[in-house]
ZADREN-938986 format. One record per residue (C-alpha): residue number from 1; x, y, z; residue in one letter. Coordinates in nm, 4 decimals. Layout:
FIKE,NUM,X,Y,Z,A
...
***
This chain:
FIKE,1,-2.0307,-1.8293,0.5333,M
FIKE,2,-1.6567,-1.7928,0.5898,T
FIKE,3,-1.5684,-1.5477,0.8657,D
FIKE,4,-1.2326,-1.3945,0.7719,K
FIKE,5,-1.2063,-1.1489,1.0611,T
FIKE,6,-0.8808,-1.1303,1.2541,M
FIKE,7,-0.6688,-0.8790,1.4410,T
FIKE,8,-0.3919,-0.6772,1.2789,A
FIKE,9,-0.1312,-0.8801,1.4655,D
FIKE,10,-0.2931,-1.2047,1.3486,E
FIKE,11,-0.2835,-1.0812,0.9887,A
FIKE,12,0.0849,-0.9936,1.0167,V
FIKE,13,0.1578,-1.3335,1.1732,S
FIKE,14,0.0934,-1.4855,0.8290,W
FIKE,15,0.3665,-1.2711,0.6737,L
FIKE,16,0.7360,-1.3525,0.6805,H
FIKE,17,1.0735,-1.2043,0.5977,S
FIKE,18,1.1744,-1.1972,0.2318,G
FIKE,19,0.8203,-1.1555,0.0973,M
FIKE,20,0.7092,-0.9262,-0.1823,T
FIKE,21,0.4511,-0.7059,-0.0127,L
FIKE,22,0.2089,-0.4714,-0.1882,G
FIKE,23,0.0648,-0.1812,0.0113,I
FIKE,24,-0.2444,-0.0010,-0.1175,G
FIKE,25,-0.3515,0.3606,-0.0955,G
FIKE,26,-0.1741,0.6516,-0.2615,W
FIKE,27,0.0866,0.8799,-0.1073,G
FIKE,28,-0.0603,0.9936,0.2232,S
FIKE,29,-0.4139,0.8811,0.1407,R
FIKE,30,-0.5991,0.5774,0.2762,R
FIKE,31,-0.2896,0.3844,0.3690,K
FIKE,32,-0.3343,0.0681,0.5820,P
FIKE,33,-0.1313,0.2228,0.8616,M
FIKE,34,-0.2671,0.0021,1.1423,A
FIKE,35,-0.1380,-0.2987,0.9472,L
FIKE,36,0.1925,-0.1224,0.8799,V
FIKE,37,0.2282,-0.0485,1.2511,R
FIKE,38,0.1589,-0.4155,1.3268,A
FIKE,39,0.4248,-0.5078,1.0714,L
FIKE,40,0.6719,-0.2801,1.2479,L
FIKE,41,0.5997,-0.4630,1.5751,R
FIKE,42,0.6907,-0.7956,1.4127,A
FIKE,43,1.0422,-0.9173,1.3371,E
FIKE,44,0.9856,-0.9186,0.9615,I
FIKE,45,1.2526,-0.7777,0.7337,T
FIKE,46,1.4215,-0.8155,0.3930,D
FIKE,47,1.0982,-0.7116,0.2209,L
FIKE,48,1.0371,-0.6176,-0.1391,T
FIKE,49,0.7763,-0.3424,-0.1041,V
FIKE,50,0.5498,-0.2458,-0.3948,V
FIKE,51,0.3623,0.0776,-0.3291,S
FIKE,52,0.2419,0.4146,-0.4501,Y
FIKE,53,0.4528,0.5225,-0.1600,G
FIKE,54,0.3724,0.7355,0.1413,G
FIKE,55,0.4467,0.7030,0.5132,P
FIKE,56,0.4114,0.3254,0.4817,D
FIKE,57,0.7335,0.3229,0.2825,V
FIKE,58,0.8922,0.5922,0.4982,G
FIKE,59,0.8377,0.4002,0.8218,M
FIKE,60,0.9463,0.0641,0.6842,L
FIKE,61,1.2539,0.2235,0.5264,A
FIKE,62,1.3470,0.4056,0.8472,A
FIKE,63,1.3098,0.0810,1.0428,A
FIKE,64,1.5405,-0.1020,0.8011,G
FIKE,65,1.2771,-0.3494,0.6819,R
FIKE,66,1.3062,-0.2933,0.3048,I
FIKE,67,1.5507,-0.4783,0.0809,R
FIKE,68,1.3992,-0.3614,-0.2484,R
FIKE,69,1.1392,-0.0966,-0.3291,L
FIKE,70,0.9244,-0.0779,-0.6431,V
FIKE,71,0.7472,0.2574,-0.6696,T
FIKE,72,0.6695,0.5554,-0.8929,P
FIKE,73,0.7048,0.7992,-0.5995,F
FIKE,74,0.7149,0.8292,-0.2208,V
FIKE,75,0.5326,1.1382,-0.0967,T
FIKE,76,0.3322,1.2778,0.1923,L
FIKE,77,0.1322,1.4899,-0.0559,D
FIKE,78,0.1408,1.8171,0.1402,S
FIKE,79,0.5092,1.7405,0.2049,I
FIKE,80,0.6306,1.6532,-0.1455,P
FIKE,81,0.9147,1.4114,-0.0634,L
FIKE,82,0.8795,1.1659,0.2255,E
FIKE,83,1.1738,1.2602,0.4520,P
FIKE,84,1.2391,0.9231,0.6177,H
FIKE,85,1.2347,0.7515,0.2784,Y
FIKE,86,1.4705,1.0173,0.1457,R
FIKE,87,1.7155,0.9654,0.4310,A
FIKE,88,1.7164,0.5879,0.3797,A
FIKE,89,1.7567,0.6256,0.0050,R
FIKE,90,2.0452,0.8719,0.0420,E
FIKE,91,2.2362,0.6257,0.2574,R
FIKE,92,2.1749,0.3457,0.0059,G
FIKE,93,1.9664,0.1372,0.2445,A
FIKE,94,1.7786,-0.0563,-0.0257,F
FIKE,95,1.7557,-0.1299,-0.3956,E
FIKE,96,1.5116,0.0887,-0.5905,L
FIKE,97,1.3057,0.0218,-0.9025,M
FIKE,98,1.1545,0.3612,-0.9849,E
FIKE,99,0.9019,0.3537,-1.2674,I
FIKE,100,0.6247,0.5609,-1.4221,D
FIKE,101,0.2859,0.5648,-1.2433,E
FIKE,102,0.1098,0.4069,-1.5414,A
FIKE,103,0.3784,0.1392,-1.5761,M
FIKE,104,0.3213,0.0534,-1.2115,F
FIKE,105,-0.0541,0.0220,-1.2700,M
FIKE,106,-0.0079,-0.2036,-1.5733,W
FIKE,107,0.2386,-0.4154,-1.3770,G
FIKE,108,-0.0382,-0.4774,-1.1235,L
FIKE,109,-0.2842,-0.5489,-1.4065,H
FIKE,110,-0.0441,-0.8051,-1.5533,A
FIKE,111,-0.0061,-0.9785,-1.2182,A
FIKE,112,-0.3813,-0.9690,-1.1532,A
FIKE,113,-0.4407,-1.1377,-1.4893,N
FIKE,114,-0.1546,-1.3858,-1.4350,R
FIKE,115,0.0341,-1.2540,-1.7374,L
FIKE,116,0.4143,-1.2261,-1.7518,P
FIKE,117,0.4002,-0.8663,-1.8786,F
FIKE,118,0.1830,-0.6116,-2.0573,L
FIKE,119,0.2955,-0.3804,-2.3398,P
FIKE,120,0.2685,-0.0109,-2.2495,V
FIKE,121,0.3644,0.3236,-2.4015,R
FIKE,122,0.4395,0.4741,-2.0610,A
FIKE,123,0.8115,0.5005,-1.9998,G
FIKE,124,0.9124,0.5405,-2.3628,T
FIKE,125,1.1059,0.8574,-2.4378,G
FIKE,126,1.2122,0.8915,-2.0741,S
FIKE,127,1.4993,0.7862,-1.8492,D
FIKE,128,1.2938,0.4997,-1.7053,V
FIKE,129,1.4610,0.2538,-1.9412,M
FIKE,130,1.8062,0.3912,-1.8605,R
FIKE,131,1.7690,0.3666,-1.4823,V
FIKE,132,1.6029,0.0240,-1.5099,N
FIKE,133,1.8289,-0.1629,-1.7541,P
FIKE,134,1.6452,-0.4864,-1.6808,G
FIKE,135,1.3327,-0.3613,-1.8597,L
FIKE,136,1.2721,-0.4865,-2.2114,R
FIKE,137,1.0762,-0.3665,-2.5137,T
FIKE,138,0.8492,-0.5537,-2.7536,V
FIKE,139,0.7485,-0.4770,-3.1106,T
FIKE,140,0.3843,-0.4877,-3.2101,S
FIKE,141,0.3195,-0.7858,-3.4421,P
FIKE,142,0.0662,-0.5787,-3.6366,Y
FIKE,143,0.1143,-0.3345,-3.9234,D
FIKE,144,0.1982,-0.0409,-3.6951,D
FIKE,145,0.5188,-0.2119,-3.5754,G
FIKE,146,0.5255,0.0120,-3.2670,E
FIKE,147,0.7927,-0.0443,-3.0042,T
FIKE,148,0.6465,-0.0652,-2.6535,L
FIKE,149,0.7782,-0.1220,-2.3032,V
FIKE,150,0.7183,-0.4769,-2.1792,A
FIKE,151,0.6134,-0.3961,-1.8234,M
FIKE,152,0.6718,-0.7072,-1.6096,P
FIKE,153,0.3993,-0.8316,-1.3785,A
FIKE,154,0.4269,-0.7003,-1.0228,L
FIKE,155,0.3445,-1.0289,-0.8546,R
FIKE,156,0.2838,-1.0005,-0.4816,L
FIKE,157,0.3081,-1.2583,-0.2061,D
FIKE,158,0.0730,-1.0490,0.0075,A
FIKE,159,-0.1166,-0.7205,-0.0086,A
FIKE,160,-0.2293,-0.4808,0.2650,L
FIKE,161,-0.5096,-0.2313,0.1935,V
FIKE,162,-0.7494,-0.0118,0.3916,H
FIKE,163,-1.1112,0.0702,0.3050,V
FIKE,164,-1.4053,0.2402,0.4740,N
FIKE,165,-1.6212,-0.0649,0.5334,R
FIKE,166,-1.6059,-0.4401,0.4853,A
FIKE,167,-1.8066,-0.7461,0.5741,D
FIKE,168,-1.6770,-1.0571,0.7465,R
FIKE,169,-1.6486,-1.2430,0.4163,R
FIKE,170,-1.3972,-0.9977,0.2695,G
FIKE,171,-1.6061,-0.7667,0.0527,N
FIKE,172,-1.4495,-0.4217,0.0882,G
FIKE,173,-1.6096,-0.0837,0.0198,Q
FIKE,174,-1.4600,0.2600,-0.0380,Y
FIKE,175,-1.6741,0.5690,0.0210,L
FIKE,176,-1.4258,0.8397,-0.0740,G
FIKE,177,-1.3639,1.0081,-0.4100,P
FIKE,178,-1.0971,0.7687,-0.5371,D
FIKE,179,-1.0620,0.3890,-0.5325,P
FIKE,180,-0.6873,0.4190,-0.5952,Y
FIKE,181,-0.5752,0.0703,-0.7053,F
FIKE,182,-0.6522,-0.1325,-0.3954,D
FIKE,183,-0.8506,-0.3900,-0.5925,D
FIKE,184,-0.5526,-0.4526,-0.8201,L
FIKE,185,-0.3210,-0.4991,-0.5230,F
FIKE,186,-0.5525,-0.7687,-0.3868,C
FIKE,187,-0.5932,-0.9371,-0.7251,E
FIKE,188,-0.2169,-0.9333,-0.7890,A
FIKE,189,-0.1410,-1.1008,-0.4547,A
FIKE,190,-0.1415,-1.4589,-0.3332,Q
FIKE,191,-0.2933,-1.3387,-0.0050,T
FIKE,192,-0.4577,-1.0073,0.0856,A
FIKE,193,-0.5437,-0.8487,0.4196,Y
FIKE,194,-0.8034,-0.5719,0.4283,V
FIKE,195,-0.8345,-0.3350,0.7222,S
FIKE,196,-1.1436,-0.1185,0.7482,C
FIKE,197,-1.2973,0.1527,0.9591,E
FIKE,198,-1.5975,-0.0651,1.0354,R
FIKE,199,-1.7166,-0.4204,0.9743,I
FIKE,200,-2.0846,-0.4369,0.8773,V
FIKE,201,-2.3328,-0.6993,0.7628,D
FIKE,202,-2.3162,-0.7672,0.3897,T
FIKE,203,-2.6612,-0.6181,0.3309,A
FIKE,204,-2.5495,-0.2913,0.4899,E
FIKE,205,-2.2828,-0.2344,0.2244,L
FIKE,206,-2.5321,-0.1298,-0.0428,T
FIKE,207,-2.8065,0.0256,0.1703,K
FIKE,208,-2.6675,0.3782,0.1393,E
FIKE,209,-2.3995,0.3401,-0.1285,A
FIKE,210,-2.3928,0.2223,-0.4894,A
FIKE,211,-2.2780,-0.1303,-0.5765,P
FIKE,212,-1.9850,0.0245,-0.7662,Q
FIKE,213,-1.8309,0.1188,-0.4316,T
FIKE,214,-1.7738,-0.2502,-0.3553,L
FIKE,215,-1.4131,-0.2294,-0.4647,L
FIKE,216,-1.2649,-0.5406,-0.3033,I
FIKE,217,-1.4085,-0.8818,-0.3916,K
FIKE,218,-1.4191,-1.1450,-0.1208,R
FIKE,219,-1.2521,-1.4157,-0.3310,H
FIKE,220,-0.9312,-1.2079,-0.3329,T
FIKE,221,-0.9243,-1.1528,0.0445,V
FIKE,222,-0.7592,-1.3698,0.3089,T
FIKE,223,-0.8322,-1.1663,0.6217,G
FIKE,224,-1.0417,-0.8703,0.7389,V
FIKE,225,-0.9310,-0.6435,1.0233,V
FIKE,226,-1.1576,-0.3859,1.1867,E
FIKE,227,-0.9316,-0.0874,1.2553,A
FIKE,228,-1.1092,0.2397,1.3397,P
FIKE,229,-0.8836,0.5339,1.2548,N
FIKE,230,-0.6629,0.2693,1.0972,G
FIKE,231,-0.5360,0.4927,0.8169,A
FIKE,232,-0.4117,0.7631,1.0566,H
FIKE,233,-0.2288,0.9895,0.9963,F
FIKE,234,-0.3185,0.9559,0.6283,T
FIKE,235,-0.6668,1.0462,0.5092,S
FIKE,236,-0.9649,0.8147,0.4828,C
FIKE,237,-1.2374,1.0239,0.3205,A
FIKE,238,-1.5141,1.0801,0.4090,P
FIKE,239,-1.4386,0.9448,0.7584,E
FIKE,240,-1.1507,1.1854,0.8242,Y
FIKE,241,-0.8907,1.3935,0.6482,G
FIKE,242,-0.5160,1.3786,0.6771,R
FIKE,243,-0.3860,1.4777,1.0202,D
FIKE,244,-0.1554,1.7478,0.8879,E
FIKE,245,-0.0231,1.8519,1.2284,A
FIKE,246,0.0714,1.4967,1.3195,F
FIKE,247,0.2152,1.4320,0.9748,Q
FIKE,248,0.4392,1.7364,1.0164,K
FIKE,249,0.5472,1.6007,1.3530,R
FIKE,250,0.6305,1.2663,1.1928,Y
FIKE,251,0.8237,1.4352,0.9125,A
FIKE,252,1.0314,1.6590,1.1397,T
FIKE,253,1.1032,1.4213,1.4285,T
FIKE,254,1.4102,1.1936,1.4210,P
FIKE,255,1.2913,0.8408,1.3507,W
FIKE,256,1.4179,0.6815,1.6720,A
FIKE,257,1.2450,0.9478,1.8793,Q
FIKE,258,0.9177,0.9192,1.6861,F
FIKE,259,0.9174,0.5389,1.7043,A
FIKE,260,0.9856,0.5386,2.0778,A
FIKE,261,0.7071,0.7895,2.1431,R
FIKE,262,0.4355,0.6478,1.9193,F
FIKE,263,0.5238,0.2970,1.8015,L
FIKE,264,0.6467,0.1282,2.1170,G
FIKE,265,0.3148,-0.0376,2.2025,G
FIKE,266,0.0138,-0.1929,2.0329,D
FIKE,267,-0.2499,-0.0168,1.8212,E
FIKE,268,-0.4532,0.0844,2.1248,Q
FIKE,269,-0.1439,0.2464,2.2734,A
FIKE,270,-0.0814,0.4312,1.9459,Y
FIKE,271,-0.4363,0.5656,1.9317,Q
FIKE,272,-0.4085,0.6798,2.2940,S
FIKE,273,-0.0720,0.8438,2.2276,A
FIKE,274,-0.1971,1.0488,1.9333,I
FIKE,275,-0.4953,1.1716,2.1367,R
FIKE,276,-0.2627,1.2818,2.4148,E
FIKE,277,-0.0028,1.4388,2.1860,A
FIKE,278,0.0081,1.8206,2.2143,P
***
Protein backbone atom coordinates (compact mmCIF):
# COMPACT_ATOMS: atom_id res chain seq x y z
CA UNK A 1 0.00 0.00 0.00
CA UNK A 2 1.31 3.45 -0.93
CA UNK A 3 1.13 5.95 1.92
CA UNK A 4 0.61 9.37 0.33
CA UNK A 5 0.28 11.38 3.55
CA UNK A 6 2.26 14.59 3.89
CA UNK A 7 2.01 17.99 5.51
CA UNK A 8 0.55 21.03 3.77
CA UNK A 9 4.01 22.57 3.51
CA UNK A 10 5.37 19.35 1.99
CA UNK A 11 2.58 19.36 -0.59
CA UNK A 12 3.32 22.97 -1.54
CA UNK A 13 7.04 22.18 -1.79
CA UNK A 14 6.22 20.21 -4.96
CA UNK A 15 4.68 23.29 -6.58
CA UNK A 16 6.64 26.01 -8.34
CA UNK A 17 6.22 29.45 -9.86
CA UNK A 18 4.62 29.63 -13.30
CA UNK A 19 2.37 26.60 -12.81
CA UNK A 20 -1.26 26.28 -13.84
CA UNK A 21 -3.00 25.53 -10.55
CA UNK A 22 -6.58 24.32 -10.15
CA UNK A 23 -8.32 24.95 -6.82
CA UNK A 24 -11.47 22.99 -5.96
CA UNK A 25 -14.55 23.95 -3.99
CA UNK A 26 -17.07 26.59 -5.03
CA UNK A 27 -17.15 30.22 -3.96
CA UNK A 28 -16.83 30.19 -0.18
CA UNK A 29 -17.61 26.48 0.16
CA UNK A 30 -15.17 23.66 0.92
CA UNK A 31 -12.11 25.48 -0.29
CA UNK A 32 -8.69 23.92 0.50
CA UNK A 33 -7.74 26.95 2.57
CA UNK A 34 -5.04 25.23 4.64
CA UNK A 35 -3.25 24.44 1.37
CA UNK A 36 -3.83 27.98 0.11
CA UNK A 37 -2.36 29.36 3.33
CA UNK A 38 0.66 27.08 2.89
CA UNK A 39 0.98 28.37 -0.67
CA UNK A 40 0.98 31.94 0.63
CA UNK A 41 3.85 31.04 2.98
CA UNK A 42 5.92 29.83 0.01
CA UNK A 43 7.70 32.04 -2.51
CA UNK A 44 5.57 30.83 -5.41
CA UNK A 45 4.21 33.36 -7.88
CA UNK A 46 3.33 33.94 -11.55
CA UNK A 47 0.50 31.41 -11.28
CA UNK A 48 -2.31 30.67 -13.68
CA UNK A 49 -5.19 29.92 -11.30
CA UNK A 50 -8.23 27.94 -12.43
CA UNK A 51 -11.07 28.10 -9.92
CA UNK A 52 -14.75 28.54 -9.18
CA UNK A 53 -13.36 31.42 -7.23
CA UNK A 54 -13.74 32.39 -3.60
CA UNK A 55 -11.30 33.56 -0.92
CA UNK A 56 -8.63 31.31 -2.44
CA UNK A 57 -8.53 33.64 -5.43
CA UNK A 58 -8.96 36.74 -3.28
CA UNK A 59 -5.98 35.93 -1.07
CA UNK A 60 -3.69 34.90 -3.91
CA UNK A 61 -4.68 37.99 -5.90
CA UNK A 62 -4.12 40.31 -2.93
CA UNK A 63 -0.70 38.74 -2.35
CA UNK A 64 0.28 39.31 -5.99
CA UNK A 65 0.68 35.61 -6.82
CA UNK A 66 -1.61 35.42 -9.88
CA UNK A 67 -0.48 36.13 -13.43
CA UNK A 68 -3.62 34.80 -15.12
CA UNK A 69 -7.01 33.78 -13.74
CA UNK A 70 -9.53 31.46 -15.41
CA UNK A 71 -12.91 31.60 -13.66
CA UNK A 72 -16.66 32.01 -14.10
CA UNK A 73 -16.92 34.09 -10.90
CA UNK A 74 -15.16 35.05 -7.67
CA UNK A 75 -17.56 35.30 -4.74
CA UNK A 76 -17.85 34.87 -0.99
CA UNK A 77 -21.49 33.77 -1.46
CA UNK A 78 -23.00 35.86 1.36
CA UNK A 79 -20.79 38.70 0.10
CA UNK A 80 -21.50 38.62 -3.64
CA UNK A 81 -18.20 39.96 -5.02
CA UNK A 82 -14.91 38.99 -3.37
CA UNK A 83 -13.45 42.38 -2.34
CA UNK A 84 -9.73 41.55 -2.48
CA UNK A 85 -10.16 40.01 -5.93
CA UNK A 86 -12.11 43.07 -7.01
CA UNK A 87 -9.37 45.43 -5.83
CA UNK A 88 -6.69 43.44 -7.66
CA UNK A 89 -8.78 43.25 -10.81
CA UNK A 90 -9.52 46.99 -10.77
CA UNK A 91 -5.81 47.78 -10.67
CA UNK A 92 -5.14 45.38 -13.56
CA UNK A 93 -3.00 43.03 -11.49
CA UNK A 94 -3.54 39.96 -13.69
CA UNK A 95 -4.96 38.69 -16.95
CA UNK A 96 -8.53 37.35 -16.76
CA UNK A 97 -10.33 34.68 -18.77
CA UNK A 98 -13.94 34.95 -17.57
CA UNK A 99 -16.22 32.24 -18.92
CA UNK A 100 -19.60 30.65 -18.31
CA UNK A 101 -19.88 28.15 -15.41
CA UNK A 102 -20.81 25.30 -17.76
CA UNK A 103 -17.96 26.16 -20.15
CA UNK A 104 -15.60 25.95 -17.19
CA UNK A 105 -16.96 22.51 -16.26
CA UNK A 106 -16.61 21.19 -19.81
CA UNK A 107 -13.08 22.58 -19.97
CA UNK A 108 -12.24 20.42 -16.95
CA UNK A 109 -14.00 17.44 -18.57
CA UNK A 110 -11.93 17.90 -21.73
CA UNK A 111 -8.71 18.00 -19.74
CA UNK A 112 -9.74 15.00 -17.62
CA UNK A 113 -10.37 13.01 -20.80
CA UNK A 114 -7.16 14.28 -22.44
CA UNK A 115 -9.10 15.96 -25.25
CA UNK A 116 -8.08 19.28 -26.82
CA UNK A 117 -11.60 20.72 -26.49
CA UNK A 118 -15.27 19.82 -26.14
CA UNK A 119 -18.15 21.39 -28.10
CA UNK A 120 -20.66 23.19 -25.86
CA UNK A 121 -23.73 25.39 -26.28
CA UNK A 122 -22.88 27.43 -23.19
CA UNK A 123 -21.48 30.81 -24.11
CA UNK A 124 -23.33 31.17 -27.40
CA UNK A 125 -25.52 34.25 -27.64
CA UNK A 126 -23.53 36.01 -24.92
CA UNK A 127 -20.55 38.34 -24.61
CA UNK A 128 -18.27 35.44 -23.63
CA UNK A 129 -17.00 35.17 -27.20
CA UNK A 130 -16.45 38.93 -27.43
CA UNK A 131 -14.43 39.21 -24.22
CA UNK A 132 -12.47 36.04 -25.04
CA UNK A 133 -11.49 36.54 -28.69
CA UNK A 134 -9.22 33.51 -28.53
CA UNK A 135 -12.21 31.16 -28.28
CA UNK A 136 -13.27 29.35 -31.42
CA UNK A 137 -16.45 27.72 -32.69
CA UNK A 138 -17.02 24.40 -34.46
CA UNK A 139 -19.82 23.25 -36.74
CA UNK A 140 -21.52 19.94 -36.11
CA UNK A 141 -20.61 17.45 -38.89
CA UNK A 142 -24.12 15.98 -38.70
CA UNK A 143 -27.35 17.06 -40.38
CA UNK A 144 -28.17 19.68 -37.73
CA UNK A 145 -25.10 21.76 -38.68
CA UNK A 146 -25.22 23.53 -35.31
CA UNK A 147 -22.50 26.00 -34.43
CA UNK A 148 -21.02 25.33 -30.98
CA UNK A 149 -18.30 26.83 -28.81
CA UNK A 150 -15.10 24.78 -28.85
CA UNK A 151 -14.25 24.98 -25.16
CA UNK A 152 -10.50 24.33 -24.77
CA UNK A 153 -9.28 21.85 -22.19
CA UNK A 154 -8.36 23.42 -18.85
CA UNK A 155 -5.21 21.40 -18.33
CA UNK A 156 -3.71 21.74 -14.86
CA UNK A 157 -0.18 21.18 -13.62
CA UNK A 158 -1.52 20.65 -10.11
CA UNK A 159 -4.83 20.67 -8.24
CA UNK A 160 -5.68 21.45 -4.61
CA UNK A 161 -8.97 20.20 -3.14
CA UNK A 162 -10.49 19.65 0.31
CA UNK A 163 -12.84 16.85 1.38
CA UNK A 164 -14.31 15.54 4.62
CA UNK A 165 -12.37 12.30 4.87
CA UNK A 166 -9.63 10.46 3.01
CA UNK A 167 -7.48 7.40 3.44
CA UNK A 168 -3.70 7.27 3.19
CA UNK A 169 -3.86 5.94 -0.37
CA UNK A 170 -5.67 9.01 -1.71
CA UNK A 171 -9.32 7.99 -1.80
CA UNK A 172 -11.29 11.11 -0.87
CA UNK A 173 -14.84 11.33 0.47
CA UNK A 174 -17.31 14.20 0.65
CA UNK A 175 -20.16 14.06 3.17
CA UNK A 176 -21.91 17.33 2.36
CA UNK A 177 -24.75 18.05 -0.07
CA UNK A 178 -22.61 18.86 -3.11
CA UNK A 179 -19.50 17.26 -4.62
CA UNK A 180 -18.76 20.45 -6.57
CA UNK A 181 -16.22 19.44 -9.24
CA UNK A 182 -13.29 18.36 -7.09
CA UNK A 183 -12.99 15.02 -8.88
CA UNK A 184 -12.65 16.78 -12.23
CA UNK A 185 -9.94 19.07 -10.87
CA UNK A 186 -7.93 16.03 -9.79
CA UNK A 187 -8.51 14.19 -13.07
CA UNK A 188 -7.57 17.26 -15.13
CA UNK A 189 -4.26 17.71 -13.27
CA UNK A 190 -0.83 16.14 -13.59
CA UNK A 191 -0.60 16.09 -9.78
CA UNK A 192 -3.29 16.54 -7.13
CA UNK A 193 -3.09 17.25 -3.40
CA UNK A 194 -6.11 16.46 -1.24
CA UNK A 195 -6.55 17.95 2.22
CA UNK A 196 -9.18 16.48 4.50
CA UNK A 197 -10.74 16.94 7.90
CA UNK A 198 -9.68 13.46 8.95
CA UNK A 199 -7.63 10.56 7.62
CA UNK A 200 -9.29 7.19 8.25
CA UNK A 201 -8.69 3.56 7.34
CA UNK A 202 -10.03 2.64 3.91
CA UNK A 203 -12.70 0.37 5.39
CA UNK A 204 -14.04 3.25 7.47
CA UNK A 205 -14.94 5.28 4.38
CA UNK A 206 -18.01 3.19 3.56
CA UNK A 207 -19.07 2.06 7.03
CA UNK A 208 -21.50 4.95 7.52
CA UNK A 209 -21.67 6.50 4.04
CA UNK A 210 -22.59 5.28 0.57
CA UNK A 211 -19.89 4.31 -1.93
CA UNK A 212 -21.07 7.20 -4.14
CA UNK A 213 -19.53 9.61 -1.63
CA UNK A 214 -16.06 8.39 -2.60
CA UNK A 215 -15.53 11.32 -4.91
CA UNK A 216 -11.75 11.32 -5.33
CA UNK A 217 -10.04 8.23 -6.74
CA UNK A 218 -6.62 7.34 -5.42
CA UNK A 219 -5.01 6.99 -8.86
CA UNK A 220 -5.53 10.74 -9.42
CA UNK A 221 -3.98 11.79 -6.10
CA UNK A 222 -0.34 12.60 -5.38
CA UNK A 223 -0.56 13.61 -1.71
CA UNK A 224 -3.00 13.55 1.22
CA UNK A 225 -2.91 16.16 3.98
CA UNK A 226 -4.86 15.86 7.22
CA UNK A 227 -6.06 19.39 7.98
CA UNK A 228 -8.79 19.70 10.62
CA UNK A 229 -10.75 22.91 10.08
CA UNK A 230 -8.73 23.14 6.88
CA UNK A 231 -11.49 24.80 4.85
CA UNK A 232 -11.93 27.66 7.35
CA UNK A 233 -13.38 30.23 6.93
CA UNK A 234 -15.33 28.60 4.11
CA UNK A 235 -17.87 25.88 4.88
CA UNK A 236 -17.23 22.16 5.02
CA UNK A 237 -20.65 20.60 5.56
CA UNK A 238 -21.59 18.71 7.64
CA UNK A 239 -18.46 19.34 9.74
CA UNK A 240 -19.00 23.10 10.00
CA UNK A 241 -20.64 26.00 8.24
CA UNK A 242 -19.07 29.14 6.89
CA UNK A 243 -17.61 31.40 9.59
CA UNK A 244 -19.61 34.44 8.54
CA UNK A 245 -18.20 36.73 11.23
CA UNK A 246 -14.62 35.92 10.28
CA UNK A 247 -15.41 36.15 6.58
CA UNK A 248 -16.79 39.65 7.14
CA UNK A 249 -13.61 40.52 9.00
CA UNK A 250 -11.54 39.24 6.08
CA UNK A 251 -13.64 41.18 3.58
CA UNK A 252 -13.49 44.49 5.45
CA UNK A 253 -9.89 44.46 6.68
CA UNK A 254 -7.08 45.89 4.52
CA UNK A 255 -5.10 42.98 3.11
CA UNK A 256 -1.75 43.87 4.68
CA UNK A 257 -3.36 44.14 8.10
CA UNK A 258 -5.27 40.87 7.73
CA UNK A 259 -2.21 38.99 6.47
CA UNK A 260 -0.03 40.28 9.30
CA UNK A 261 -2.62 39.31 11.92
CA UNK A 262 -3.62 35.88 10.64
CA UNK A 263 -1.18 34.64 7.99
CA UNK A 264 2.20 35.44 9.49
CA UNK A 265 2.79 31.97 10.95
CA UNK A 266 2.08 28.33 10.19
CA UNK A 267 -1.31 26.58 10.16
CA UNK A 268 -1.23 25.95 13.90
CA UNK A 269 -0.65 29.66 14.47
CA UNK A 270 -3.58 30.49 12.17
CA UNK A 271 -5.93 28.14 14.01
CA UNK A 272 -4.85 29.64 17.34
CA UNK A 273 -5.31 33.18 16.01
CA UNK A 274 -8.87 32.59 14.83
CA UNK A 275 -9.81 31.08 18.21
CA UNK A 276 -8.42 34.12 19.98
CA UNK A 277 -9.94 36.66 17.59
CA UNK A 278 -12.73 38.73 19.20
